[in-house]
N, C-alpha and C positions, 0 to 999 in steps of 0.2 A: 324160798321157792317163789315161783310165779303164780299169779292168780289165773283162774280160768280153766284149770284142768289140763287136758291133753292138747298137744299142738293141733293146728288145723289139719283136717283130713284132706287127702288128695281129692280133687274133683275135676271133671272134664272141662276144659277151657272153651270148648266149642258150643256148649249149651247156652241158649239165649232165654232169658226170662224177662217179662215186663217189669218185675220187681227188682231186677238187677242181679239175679242169680245168687250163687253161694258167696258168702263173705263179701257183701257189696261194698266195694270201694268206688268212689266217684270216678266215672270214666272221664277222659280228657275233654269231651265236648258236652259235659252235663249242663253247663249254663246256656249254651246255644240251643240244646235240645229242649230245655225247660222253657226258653223264650219262644221257640217254635210252637210248643204245645200250648203255651198261654195264648198266643196269637190265634191258633186254630180254635181253641176253646172260646175265646172272646168273639171270634167271627161267627161261629155256630150260634152262640147265645144271641148275638145281634140279629141274625137272620130269623131265629125263632121269635124274638121279640117283635120284629117288624111284621111277620106273618100273623102273629097273635093280635097285634094292634089293628091290623087291617081287617081281620075277620071277627073281632069281638062285637057281639050284638047283645042288647038287653031288651027282650020283649016286654018286660015289666020294669018301669022306671024305679030305681031305688029311692027310698025315703030320704036318705042323706047322700051326699056325694061320695063316690068311690074313687080312690086315687087313679085308677086306670082310665077313668073318664077324661083325664087331662090329655091323654095321647091317643085315645081310641078314635078311629076314623069316623065312626057312626054315632058318637056320643050325643051330639046336638040333634041329630035326626031321631034317635031313639028316645031322648028325653028333652022335649022343647023347653022345659023350665030349668034346665041345667045352668044357664047363665045367672039365674037368681039364687041358685043354691051355692054356687062357688064363691 
């Protein structure tokens, strides 16, 4: 006998699902779609990083250096002693 119980049940072919639907077999364009999704994800992450670095402010200077101070736009302005800490 075969493993897995009963054969696959019939399902509607027109139903779309972000997870791939029933009995997910890789669609023919899965690599291209994954690459497009990766580029979109990286682009959004880059934009959020740029906005965050431009807007980051520290009203109280940290005792020791924080990694984000290396790329923060206002780090030397907010902490004049930063050059000595790094």
